[in-house]
ChimeraX commands (.cxc) that place a marker at each C-alpha (Angstrom):
marker #1 position -63.83,9.97,51.04 radius 0.5
marker #1 position -63.54,6.91,48.73 radius 0.5
marker #1 position -64.32,3.72,50.54 radius 0.5
marker #1 position -62.90,0.35,49.42 radius 0.5
marker #1 position -65.36,-2.48,49.32 radius 0.5
marker #1 position -64.24,-6.15,49.44 radius 0.5
marker #1 position -67.38,-7.89,50.79 radius 0.5
marker #1 position -69.89,-9.44,48.36 radius 0.5
marker #1 position -73.70,-9.00,48.79 radius 0.5
marker #1 position -76.27,-11.69,48.84 radius 0.5
marker #1 position -78.11,-12.71,45.69 radius 0.5
marker #1 position -81.74,-11.78,45.35 radius 0.5
marker #1 position -84.12,-14.07,47.29 radius 0.5
marker #1 position -86.28,-16.28,45.02 radius 0.5
marker #1 position -89.63,-16.76,46.74 radius 0.5
marker #1 position -91.00,-20.29,46.55 radius 0.5
marker #1 position -94.25,-18.94,45.12 radius 0.5
marker #1 position -92.56,-16.55,42.69 radius 0.5
marker #1 position -93.55,-16.38,39.00 radius 0.5
marker #1 position -91.78,-14.86,35.98 radius 0.5
marker #1 position -93.20,-11.51,36.78 radius 0.5
marker #1 position -91.60,-11.71,40.26 radius 0.5
marker #1 position -88.08,-11.78,38.84 radius 0.5
marker #1 position -88.30,-8.75,36.55 radius 0.5
marker #1 position -88.12,-8.03,32.87 radius 0.5
marker #1 position -84.89,-7.17,31.11 radius 0.5
marker #1 position -84.89,-5.31,27.77 radius 0.5
marker #1 position -81.70,-5.49,25.81 radius 0.5
marker #1 position -81.18,-3.18,22.85 radius 0.5
marker #1 position -78.42,-4.73,20.71 radius 0.5
marker #1 position -77.26,-6.08,17.42 radius 0.5
marker #1 position -76.94,-5.08,13.78 radius 0.5
marker #1 position -75.88,-6.80,10.54 radius 0.5
marker #1 position -72.59,-8.54,11.25 radius 0.5
marker #1 position -72.90,-8.14,15.02 radius 0.5
marker #1 position -76.08,-10.10,15.81 radius 0.5
marker #1 position -74.02,-12.34,18.10 radius 0.5
marker #1 position -73.63,-9.49,20.60 radius 0.5
marker #1 position -77.38,-9.44,21.05 radius 0.5
marker #1 position -77.53,-13.20,21.48 radius 0.5
marker #1 position -74.76,-13.27,24.05 radius 0.5
marker #1 position -76.25,-10.44,26.09 radius 0.5
marker #1 position -79.65,-12.14,26.09 radius 0.5
marker #1 position -78.05,-15.47,27.18 radius 0.5
marker #1 position -76.21,-13.73,29.98 radius 0.5
marker #1 position -79.44,-12.28,31.21 radius 0.5
marker #1 position -81.28,-15.62,31.02 radius 0.5
marker #1 position -78.60,-17.55,32.90 radius 0.5
marker #1 position -78.58,-14.91,35.71 radius 0.5
marker #1 position -82.20,-15.45,36.70 radius 0.5
marker #1 position -84.42,-12.73,35.19 radius 0.5
marker #1 position -88.09,-13.74,34.77 radius 0.5
marker #1 position -88.38,-12.32,31.27 radius 0.5
marker #1 position -85.77,-11.20,28.80 radius 0.5
marker #1 position -86.55,-9.35,25.61 radius 0.5
marker #1 position -83.95,-8.54,22.97 radius 0.5
marker #1 position -84.82,-5.60,20.76 radius 0.5
marker #1 position -82.76,-5.46,17.56 radius 0.5
marker #1 position -82.98,-4.05,14.03 radius 0.5
marker #1 position -85.49,-5.85,11.92 radius 0.5
marker #1 position -82.61,-6.89,9.63 radius 0.5
marker #1 position -81.26,-9.38,12.31 radius 0.5
marker #1 position -84.31,-10.33,14.22 radius 0.5
marker #1 position -84.56,-13.83,12.75 radius 0.5
marker #1 position -80.89,-14.46,13.51 radius 0.5
marker #1 position -81.18,-13.21,17.03 radius 0.5
marker #1 position -84.40,-15.20,17.66 radius 0.5
marker #1 position -82.63,-18.37,16.50 radius 0.5
marker #1 position -79.84,-17.75,18.99 radius 0.5
marker #1 position -81.94,-18.90,21.95 radius 0.5
marker #1 position -85.60,-19.94,22.28 radius 0.5
marker #1 position -85.92,-18.61,25.88 radius 0.5
marker #1 position -85.88,-14.90,25.31 radius 0.5
marker #1 position -88.39,-12.76,23.39 radius 0.5
marker #1 position -87.35,-10.58,20.51 radius 0.5
marker #1 position -88.72,-7.34,19.08 radius 0.5
marker #1 position -87.79,-5.79,15.77 radius 0.5
marker #1 position -86.91,-2.17,15.50 radius 0.5
marker #1 position -86.88,-0.01,12.28 radius 0.5
marker #1 position -83.57,-0.22,10.56 radius 0.5
marker #1 position -81.64,1.75,7.93 radius 0.5
marker #1 position -80.46,0.43,4.62 radius 0.5
marker #1 position -77.14,-0.79,6.17 radius 0.5
marker #1 position -79.08,-2.97,8.68 radius 0.5
marker #1 position -78.39,-0.78,11.69 radius 0.5
marker #1 position -81.02,1.06,13.79 radius 0.5
marker #1 position -82.88,3.81,12.13 radius 0.5
marker #1 position -83.46,7.20,13.73 radius 0.5
marker #1 position -87.21,6.45,14.16 radius 0.5
marker #1 position -86.49,3.44,16.33 radius 0.5
marker #1 position -86.56,5.62,19.39 radius 0.5
marker #1 position -90.31,5.81,19.52 radius 0.5
marker #1 position -90.70,2.00,19.23 radius 0.5
marker #1 position -88.03,1.56,21.93 radius 0.5
marker #1 position -89.75,3.89,24.34 radius 0.5
marker #1 position -92.89,1.82,24.05 radius 0.5
marker #1 position -91.05,-1.41,24.68 radius 0.5
marker #1 position -89.14,0.05,27.67 radius 0.5
marker #1 position -92.27,1.13,29.47 radius 0.5
marker #1 position -92.81,-2.39,30.77 radius 0.5
marker #1 position -89.16,-3.21,31.50 radius 0.5
marker #1 position -87.50,-3.34,34.91 radius 0.5
marker #1 position -84.09,-2.42,33.42 radius 0.5
marker #1 position -82.74,-1.58,29.96 radius 0.5
marker #1 position -79.34,-2.48,28.54 radius 0.5
marker #1 position -78.26,-0.56,25.48 radius 0.5
marker #1 position -75.37,-0.89,23.15 radius 0.5
marker #1 position -73.83,-4.25,22.35 radius 0.5
marker #1 position -73.31,-4.59,18.59 radius 0.5
marker #1 position -75.46,-1.59,17.60 radius 0.5
marker #1 position -72.78,0.03,15.45 radius 0.5
marker #1 position -71.63,3.67,15.41 radius 0.5
marker #1 position -73.98,5.41,12.97 radius 0.5
marker #1 position -75.34,8.90,14.01 radius 0.5
marker #1 position -78.78,7.25,14.47 radius 0.5
marker #1 position -77.64,5.40,17.54 radius 0.5
marker #1 position -77.16,8.58,19.49 radius 0.5
marker #1 position -80.62,9.84,18.42 radius 0.5
marker #1 position -82.25,6.60,19.58 radius 0.5
marker #1 position -80.37,6.60,22.83 radius 0.5
marker #1 position -81.39,10.25,23.54 radius 0.5
marker #1 position -85.09,9.22,23.05 radius 0.5
marker #1 position -84.67,6.35,25.51 radius 0.5
marker #1 position -82.94,8.41,28.16 radius 0.5
marker #1 position -85.67,11.06,27.87 radius 0.5
marker #1 position -88.55,8.63,28.13 radius 0.5
marker #1 position -87.42,5.82,30.40 radius 0.5
marker #1 position -86.95,6.53,34.11 radius 0.5
marker #1 position -85.68,3.15,35.24 radius 0.5
marker #1 position -82.04,1.89,35.40 radius 0.5
marker #1 position -80.10,1.80,32.16 radius 0.5
marker #1 position -76.86,0.03,31.43 radius 0.5
marker #1 position -74.80,1.54,28.62 radius 0.5
marker #1 position -72.22,-0.71,26.93 radius 0.5
marker #1 position -70.05,-0.91,23.88 radius 0.5
marker #1 position -71.39,1.14,20.99 radius 0.5
marker #1 position -73.88,2.78,23.39 radius 0.5
marker #1 position -70.95,4.43,25.19 radius 0.5
marker #1 position -69.87,6.09,21.97 radius 0.5
marker #1 position -73.39,7.41,21.45 radius 0.5
marker #1 position -73.61,8.61,25.03 radius 0.5
marker #1 position -70.32,10.50,24.73 radius 0.5
marker #1 position -71.50,12.14,21.56 radius 0.5
marker #1 position -74.71,13.33,23.32 radius 0.5
marker #1 position -72.70,14.65,26.24 radius 0.5
marker #1 position -70.32,16.64,24.01 radius 0.5
marker #1 position -73.25,18.05,22.16 radius 0.5
marker #1 position -75.02,19.02,25.40 radius 0.5
marker #1 position -77.92,16.73,24.54 radius 0.5
marker #1 position -77.58,14.12,27.31 radius 0.5
marker #1 position -80.89,14.22,29.31 radius 0.5
marker #1 position -80.65,14.63,33.06 radius 0.5
marker #1 position -81.74,11.58,35.07 radius 0.5
marker #1 position -82.54,10.87,38.70 radius 0.5
marker #1 position -81.15,7.31,38.43 radius 0.5
marker #1 position -77.42,7.22,37.45 radius 0.5
marker #1 position -76.49,5.24,34.36 radius 0.5
marker #1 position -74.34,2.13,34.69 radius 0.5
marker #1 position -71.52,2.46,32.15 radius 0.5
marker #1 position -69.40,-0.61,31.38 radius 0.5
marker #1 position -66.41,0.41,29.33 radius 0.5
marker #1 position -63.21,-1.49,28.57 radius 0.5
marker #1 position -60.00,0.60,28.86 radius 0.5
marker #1 position -60.17,1.75,25.21 radius 0.5
marker #1 position -63.72,2.90,25.53 radius 0.5
marker #1 position -63.02,4.78,28.78 radius 0.5
marker #1 position -60.07,6.41,27.02 radius 0.5
marker #1 position -62.39,7.73,24.23 radius 0.5
marker #1 position -64.89,8.88,26.89 radius 0.5
marker #1 position -62.08,10.90,28.57 radius 0.5
marker #1 position -60.15,12.03,25.50 radius 0.5
marker #1 position -57.05,10.09,26.29 radius 0.5
marker #1 position -55.51,6.66,25.36 radius 0.5
marker #1 position -55.98,3.19,26.65 radius 0.5
marker #1 position -52.28,3.05,27.60 radius 0.5
marker #1 position -52.77,6.09,29.87 radius 0.5
marker #1 position -55.87,4.60,31.47 radius 0.5
marker #1 position -54.04,1.32,32.15 radius 0.5
marker #1 position -51.25,3.12,33.98 radius 0.5
marker #1 position -53.70,3.82,36.90 radius 0.5
marker #1 position -57.03,2.21,36.30 radius 0.5
marker #1 position -58.61,3.18,39.63 radius 0.5
marker #1 position -57.54,6.78,39.46 radius 0.5
marker #1 position -58.88,7.19,35.93 radius 0.5
marker #1 position -62.22,5.65,36.86 radius 0.5
marker #1 position -62.47,8.05,39.77 radius 0.5
marker #1 position -61.41,10.96,37.62 radius 0.5
marker #1 position -64.20,10.19,35.17 radius 0.5
marker #1 position -66.76,10.15,37.96 radius 0.5
marker #1 position -65.55,13.56,39.07 radius 0.5
marker #1 position -67.22,14.99,35.97 radius 0.5
marker #1 position -69.93,12.51,35.26 radius 0.5
marker #1 position -72.43,10.88,37.60 radius 0.5
marker #1 position -72.81,7.15,36.95 radius 0.5
marker #1 position -71.78,3.73,38.21 radius 0.5
marker #1 position -68.63,2.85,36.32 radius 0.5
marker #1 position -67.58,-0.69,35.57 radius 0.5
marker #1 position -64.07,-0.54,34.08 radius 0.5
marker #1 position -63.47,-3.97,32.57 radius 0.5
marker #1 position -60.18,-5.79,32.37 radius 0.5
marker #1 position -57.84,-7.54,34.84 radius 0.5
marker #1 position -59.08,-6.40,38.25 radius 0.5
marker #1 position -62.35,-4.99,36.92 radius 0.5
marker #1 position -63.23,-1.88,38.90 radius 0.5
marker #1 position -66.79,-1.01,40.05 radius 0.5
marker #1 position -67.21,2.47,41.51 radius 0.5
marker #1 position -69.80,5.16,42.07 radius 0.5
marker #1 position -67.35,7.83,43.24 radius 0.5
marker #1 position -67.88,6.94,46.92 radius 0.5
marker #1 position -67.19,3.23,46.95 radius 0.5
marker #1 position -64.76,1.16,44.86 radius 0.5
marker #1 position -64.62,-2.61,44.34 radius 0.5
marker #1 position -61.75,-4.31,42.63 radius 0.5
marker #1 position -62.70,-7.71,41.32 radius 0.5
marker #1 position -60.38,-10.70,41.87 radius 0.5
marker #1 position -61.94,-13.33,39.59 radius 0.5
marker #1 position -61.31,-13.90,35.85 radius 0.5
marker #1 position -58.50,-14.65,33.50 radius 0.5
marker #1 position -56.97,-13.84,30.17 radius 0.5
marker #1 position -59.11,-16.50,28.39 radius 0.5
marker #1 position -61.99,-14.07,28.75 radius 0.5
marker #1 position -60.24,-11.48,26.63 radius 0.5
marker #1 position -62.30,-12.30,23.56 radius 0.5
marker #1 position -65.05,-10.42,21.68 radius 0.5
marker #1 position -68.43,-11.20,23.26 radius 0.5
marker #1 position -67.37,-11.69,26.92 radius 0.5
marker #1 position -68.47,-8.18,27.80 radius 0.5
marker #1 position -71.83,-8.72,26.17 radius 0.5
marker #1 position -72.51,-11.59,28.49 radius 0.5
marker #1 position -71.59,-9.36,31.47 radius 0.5
marker #1 position -74.03,-6.65,30.28 radius 0.5
marker #1 position -76.85,-9.17,30.32 radius 0.5
marker #1 position -75.84,-10.47,33.74 radius 0.5
marker #1 position -75.85,-7.08,35.39 radius 0.5
marker #1 position -79.16,-6.23,33.89 radius 0.5
marker #1 position -80.71,-9.45,35.06 radius 0.5
marker #1 position -79.56,-8.92,38.63 radius 0.5
marker #1 position -80.97,-5.40,38.66 radius 0.5
marker #1 position -84.30,-6.73,37.32 radius 0.5
marker #1 position -84.49,-9.18,40.22 radius 0.5
marker #1 position -84.31,-6.33,42.76 radius 0.5
marker #1 position -80.58,-5.72,43.48 radius 0.5
marker #1 position -79.45,-2.11,43.58 radius 0.5
marker #1 position -77.30,-1.00,40.77 radius 0.5
marker #1 position -73.91,-1.00,42.58 radius 0.5
marker #1 position -74.50,-4.44,44.15 radius 0.5
marker #1 position -75.68,-5.85,40.83 radius 0.5
marker #1 position -72.53,-4.57,39.06 radius 0.5
marker #1 position -70.29,-5.90,41.83 radius 0.5
marker #1 position -71.89,-9.37,41.87 radius 0.5
marker #1 position -72.07,-9.41,38.10 radius 0.5
marker #1 position -68.34,-8.97,37.52 radius 0.5
marker #1 position -67.48,-11.37,40.26 radius 0.5
marker #1 position -69.71,-14.15,38.88 radius 0.5
marker #1 position -68.65,-13.33,35.30 radius 0.5
marker #1 position -64.96,-13.78,36.29 radius 0.5
marker #1 position -65.77,-16.90,38.32 radius 0.5
marker #1 position -67.55,-18.42,35.29 radius 0.5
marker #1 position -64.42,-17.59,33.28 radius 0.5
marker #1 position -62.23,-19.37,35.83 radius 0.5
marker #1 position -64.45,-22.42,35.79 radius 0.5
marker #1 position -64.38,-22.53,31.95 radius 0.5
marker #1 position -60.60,-22.11,31.87 radius 0.5
marker #1 position -60.15,-24.97,34.34 radius 0.5
marker #1 position -61.72,-27.43,31.96 radius 0.5
marker #1 position -61.18,-25.92,28.56 radius 0.5
marker #1 position -58.04,-23.83,28.92 radius 0.5
marker #1 position -57.70,-20.12,28.34 radius 0.5
marker #1 position -56.83,-20.48,24.63 radius 0.5
marker #1 position -59.85,-22.49,23.66 radius 0.5
marker #1 position -62.63,-21.12,25.82 radius 0.5
marker #1 position -65.32,-19.01,24.27 radius 0.5
marker #1 position -67.78,-16.39,25.57 radius 0.5
marker #1 position -70.55,-18.99,25.16 radius 0.5
marker #1 position -68.58,-21.17,27.59 radius 0.5
marker #1 position -68.96,-18.38,30.16 radius 0.5
marker #1 position -72.70,-18.62,29.84 radius 0.5
marker #1 position -72.62,-22.47,30.37 radius 0.5
marker #1 position -70.22,-22.04,33.34 radius 0.5
marker #1 position -72.66,-19.68,35.08 radius 0.5
marker #1 position -74.73,-22.73,36.15 radius 0.5
marker #1 position -71.90,-23.75,38.46 radius 0.5
marker #1 position -70.68,-20.24,39.25 radius 0.5
marker #1 position -74.02,-19.31,40.82 radius 0.5
marker #1 position -73.94,-22.46,42.96 radius 0.5
marker #1 position -70.42,-21.63,44.15 radius 0.5
marker #1 position -71.16,-17.95,44.90 radius 0.5
marker #1 position -70.43,-17.21,48.53 radius 0.5
marker #1 position -71.62,-13.80,49.83 radius 0.5
marker #1 position -69.68,-12.26,52.67 radius 0.5
marker #1 position -72.33,-9.80,53.93 radius 0.5
marker link #1:1,2 radius 0.2
marker link #1:2,3 radius 0.2
marker link #1:3,4 radius 0.2
marker link #1:4,5 radius 0.2
marker link #1:5,6 radius 0.2
marker link #1:6,7 radius 0.2
marker link #1:7,8 radius 0.2
marker link #1:8,9 radius 0.2
marker link #1:9,10 radius 0.2
marker link #1:10,11 radius 0.2
marker link #1:11,12 radius 0.2
marker link #1:12,13 radius 0.2
marker link #1:13,14 radius 0.2
marker link #1:14,15 radius 0.2
marker link #1:15,16 radius 0.2
marker link #1:16,17 radius 0.2
marker link #1:17,18 radius 0.2
marker link #1:18,19 radius 0.2
marker link #1:19,20 radius 0.2
marker link #1:20,21 radius 0.2
marker link #1:21,22 radius 0.2
marker link #1:22,23 radius 0.2
marker link #1:23,24 radius 0.2
marker link #1:24,25 radius 0.2
marker link #1:25,26 radius 0.2
marker link #1:26,27 radius 0.2
marker link #1:27,28 radius 0.2
marker link #1:28,29 radius 0.2
marker link #1:29,30 radius 0.2
marker link #1:30,31 radius 0.2
marker link #1:31,32 radius 0.2
marker link #1:32,33 radius 0.2
marker link #1:33,34 radius 0.2
marker link #1:34,35 radius 0.2
marker link #1:35,36 radius 0.2
marker link #1:36,37 radius 0.2
marker link #1:37,38 radius 0.2
marker link #1:38,39 radius 0.2
marker link #1:39,40 radius 0.2
marker link #1:40,41 radius 0.2
marker link #1:41,42 radius 0.2
marker link #1:42,43 radius 0.2
marker link #1:43,44 radius 0.2
marker link #1:44,45 radius 0.2
marker link #1:45,46 radius 0.2
marker link #1:46,47 radius 0.2
marker link #1:47,48 radius 0.2
marker link #1:48,49 radius 0.2
marker link #1:49,50 radius 0.2
marker link #1:50,51 radius 0.2
marker link #1:51,52 radius 0.2
marker link #1:52,53 radius 0.2
marker link #1:53,54 radius 0.2
marker link #1:54,55 radius 0.2
marker link #1:55,56 radius 0.2
marker link #1:56,57 radius 0.2
marker link #1:57,58 radius 0.2
marker link #1:58,59 radius 0.2
marker link #1:59,60 radius 0.2
marker link #1:60,61 radius 0.2
marker link #1:61,62 radius 0.2
marker link #1:62,63 radius 0.2
marker link #1:63,64 radius 0.2
marker link #1:64,65 radius 0.2
marker link #1:65,66 radius 0.2
marker link #1:66,67 radius 0.2
marker link #1:67,68 radius 0.2
marker link #1:68,69 radius 0.2
marker link #1:69,70 radius 0.2
marker link #1:70,71 radius 0.2
marker link #1:71,72 radius 0.2
marker link #1:72,73 radius 0.2
marker link #1:73,74 radius 0.2
marker link #1:74,75 radius 0.2
marker link #1:75,76 radius 0.2
marker link #1:76,77 radius 0.2
marker link #1:77,78 radius 0.2
marker link #1:78,79 radius 0.2
marker link #1:79,80 radius 0.2
marker link #1:80,81 radius 0.2
marker link #1:81,82 radius 0.2
marker link #1:82,83 radius 0.2
marker link #1:83,84 radius 0.2
marker link #1:84,85 radius 0.2
marker link #1:85,86 radius 0.2
marker link #1:86,87 radius 0.2
marker link #1:87,88 radius 0.2
marker link #1:88,89 radius 0.2
marker link #1:89,90 radius 0.2
marker link #1:90,91 radius 0.2
marker link #1:91,92 radius 0.2
marker link #1:92,93 radius 0.2
marker link #1:93,94 radius 0.2
marker link #1:94,95 radius 0.2
marker link #1:95,96 radius 0.2
marker link #1:96,97 radius 0.2
marker link #1:97,98 radius 0.2
marker link #1:98,99 radius 0.2
marker link #1:99,100 radius 0.2
marker link #1:100,101 radius 0.2
marker link #1:101,102 radius 0.2
marker link #1:102,103 radius 0.2
marker link #1:103,104 radius 0.2
marker link #1:104,105 radius 0.2
marker link #1:105,106 radius 0.2
marker link #1:106,107 radius 0.2
marker link #1:107,108 radius 0.2
marker link #1:108,109 radius 0.2
marker link #1:109,110 radius 0.2
marker link #1:110,111 radius 0.2
marker link #1:111,112 radius 0.2
marker link #1:112,113 radius 0.2
marker link #1:113,114 radius 0.2
marker link #1:114,115 radius 0.2
marker link #1:115,116 radius 0.2
marker link #1:116,117 radius 0.2
marker link #1:117,118 radius 0.2
marker link #1:118,119 radius 0.2
marker link #1:119,120 radius 0.2
marker link #1:120,121 radius 0.2
marker link #1:121,122 radius 0.2
marker link #1:122,123 radius 0.2
marker link #1:123,124 radius 0.2
marker link #1:124,125 radius 0.2
marker link #1:125,126 radius 0.2
marker link #1:126,127 radius 0.2
marker link #1:127,128 radius 0.2
marker link #1:128,129 radius 0.2
marker link #1:129,130 radius 0.2
marker link #1:130,131 radius 0.2
marker link #1:131,132 radius 0.2
marker link #1:132,133 radius 0.2
marker link #1:133,134 radius 0.2
marker link #1:134,135 radius 0.2
marker link #1:135,136 radius 0.2
marker link #1:136,137 radius 0.2
marker link #1:137,138 radius 0.2
marker link #1:138,139 radius 0.2
marker link #1:139,140 radius 0.2
marker link #1:140,141 radius 0.2
marker link #1:141,142 radius 0.2
marker link #1:142,143 radius 0.2
marker link #1:143,144 radius 0.2
marker link #1:144,145 radius 0.2
marker link #1:145,146 radius 0.2
marker link #1:146,147 radius 0.2
marker link #1:147,148 radius 0.2
marker link #1:148,149 radius 0.2
marker link #1:149,150 radius 0.2
marker link #1:150,151 radius 0.2
marker link #1:151,152 radius 0.2
marker link #1:152,153 radius 0.2
marker link #1:153,154 radius 0.2
marker link #1:154,155 radius 0.2
marker link #1:155,156 radius 0.2
marker link #1:156,157 radius 0.2
marker link #1:157,158 radius 0.2
marker link #1:158,159 radius 0.2
marker link #1:159,160 radius 0.2
marker link #1:160,161 radius 0.2
marker link #1:161,162 radius 0.2
marker link #1:162,163 radius 0.2
marker link #1:163,164 radius 0.2
marker link #1:164,165 radius 0.2
marker link #1:165,166 radius 0.2
marker link #1:166,167 radius 0.2
marker link #1:167,168 radius 0.2
marker link #1:168,169 radius 0.2
marker link #1:169,170 radius 0.2
marker link #1:170,171 radius 0.2
marker link #1:171,172 radius 0.2
marker link #1:172,173 radius 0.2
marker link #1:173,174 radius 0.2
marker link #1:174,175 radius 0.2
marker link #1:175,176 radius 0.2
marker link #1:176,177 radius 0.2
marker link #1:177,178 radius 0.2
marker link #1:178,179 radius 0.2
marker link #1:179,180 radius 0.2
marker link #1:180,181 radius 0.2
marker link #1:181,182 radius 0.2
marker link #1:182,183 radius 0.2
marker link #1:183,184 radius 0.2
marker link #1:184,185 radius 0.2
marker link #1:185,186 radius 0.2
marker link #1:186,187 radius 0.2
marker link #1:187,188 radius 0.2
marker link #1:188,189 radius 0.2
marker link #1:189,190 radius 0.2
marker link #1:190,191 radius 0.2
marker link #1:191,192 radius 0.2
marker link #1:192,193 radius 0.2
marker link #1:193,194 radius 0.2
marker link #1:194,195 radius 0.2
marker link #1:195,196 radius 0.2
marker link #1:196,197 radius 0.2
marker link #1:197,198 radius 0.2
marker link #1:198,199 radius 0.2
marker link #1:199,200 radius 0.2
marker link #1:200,201 radius 0.2
marker link #1:201,202 radius 0.2
marker link #1:202,203 radius 0.2
marker link #1:203,204 radius 0.2
marker link #1:204,205 radius 0.2
marker link #1:205,206 radius 0.2
marker link #1:206,207 radius 0.2
marker link #1:207,208 radius 0.2
marker link #1:208,209 radius 0.2
marker link #1:209,210 radius 0.2
marker link #1:210,211 radius 0.2
marker link #1:211,212 radius 0.2
marker link #1:212,213 radius 0.2
marker link #1:213,214 radius 0.2
marker link #1:214,215 radius 0.2
marker link #1:215,216 radius 0.2
marker link #1:216,217 radius 0.2
marker link #1:217,218 radius 0.2
marker link #1:218,219 radius 0.2
marker link #1:219,220 radius 0.2
marker link #1:220,221 radius 0.2
marker link #1:221,222 radius 0.2
marker link #1:222,223 radius 0.2
marker link #1:223,224 radius 0.2
marker link #1:224,225 radius 0.2
marker link #1:225,226 radius 0.2
marker link #1:226,227 radius 0.2
marker link #1:227,228 radius 0.2
marker link #1:228,229 radius 0.2
marker link #1:229,230 radius 0.2
marker link #1:230,231 radius 0.2
marker link #1:231,232 radius 0.2
marker link #1:232,233 radius 0.2
marker link #1:233,234 radius 0.2
marker link #1:234,235 radius 0.2
marker link #1:235,236 radius 0.2
marker link #1:236,237 radius 0.2
marker link #1:237,238 radius 0.2
marker link #1:238,239 radius 0.2
marker link #1:239,240 radius 0.2
marker link #1:240,241 radius 0.2
marker link #1:241,242 radius 0.2
marker link #1:242,243 radius 0.2
marker link #1:243,244 radius 0.2
marker link #1:244,245 radius 0.2
marker link #1:245,246 radius 0.2
marker link #1:246,247 radius 0.2
marker link #1:247,248 radius 0.2
marker link #1:248,249 radius 0.2
marker link #1:249,250 radius 0.2
marker link #1:250,251 radius 0.2
marker link #1:251,252 radius 0.2
marker link #1:252,253 radius 0.2
marker link #1:253,254 radius 0.2
marker link #1:254,255 radius 0.2
marker link #1:255,256 radius 0.2
marker link #1:256,257 radius 0.2
marker link #1:257,258 radius 0.2
marker link #1:258,259 radius 0.2
marker link #1:259,260 radius 0.2
marker link #1:260,261 radius 0.2
marker link #1:261,262 radius 0.2
marker link #1:262,263 radius 0.2
marker link #1:263,264 radius 0.2
marker link #1:264,265 radius 0.2
marker link #1:265,266 radius 0.2
marker link #1:266,267 radius 0.2
marker link #1:267,268 radius 0.2
marker link #1:268,269 radius 0.2
marker link #1:269,270 radius 0.2
marker link #1:270,271 radius 0.2
marker link #1:271,272 radius 0.2
marker link #1:272,273 radius 0.2
marker link #1:273,274 radius 0.2
marker link #1:274,275 radius 0.2
marker link #1:275,276 radius 0.2
marker link #1:276,277 radius 0.2
marker link #1:277,278 radius 0.2
marker link #1:278,279 radius 0.2
marker link #1:279,280 radius 0.2
marker link #1:280,281 radius 0.2
marker link #1:281,282 radius 0.2
marker link #1:282,283 radius 0.2
marker link #1:283,284 radius 0.2
marker link #1:284,285 radius 0.2
marker link #1:285,286 radius 0.2
marker link #1:286,287 radius 0.2
marker link #1:287,288 radius 0.2
marker link #1:288,289 radius 0.2
marker link #1:289,290 radius 0.2
marker link #1:290,291 radius 0.2
view
């Protein structure tokens, strides 16, 4: 039976004698020519959410741009194709990088070339820790599933689609998904085991047994890049020791709260995804767990 969840869990404890290794390492696989900002925003979201180390792995074609986006995360270059997107051979490099990561986030701004699915398949087969699949990674994941090439995993994936992406994953339309967001999220989990974060007004987090409907956020967040920040946030909370469902739940709540704080000073029209990152400094201070 599906159980509704409304309470919010506590944030991970930060020991007074903790060091950067204490708070986990996030590996974010993101970016391509023309979409390097997605990698930067995801990296900044992870940094602002408390991870000890954040590394952004991106095609070599955009590494310098991504590295210039913020001095506080590490970067790693991956082999790229002529168009600046990931090359098929990047999977081996990525598997090596992931070996030391607490969590991996895959997808923002990677593009939709066939190589992305090949690289994702290699990652899923080699890395046994938690993996967040977002944006272009969701397209690659769906391709692998349709081809019967999606590796089995003990730890469920965390999938973070917006309504249009979930519609593609289910073979329907965004309009249909929006008619009953909760039911479509549950229906998807009837066939596929994962933690699903269906973004939008009243973001839904469910694992098929529990469902949480978020109450924070506003229409000013409906801009390209906001979801990339959320991906980094959820990854960061997992790296610090939260279980995947709790991390997704707290991530969407704080993401929306940051959006509300940004809108209160800047207005919904003018606020940007980078403003969400800045507002996280206050959002974390205001966060009030209920359990």
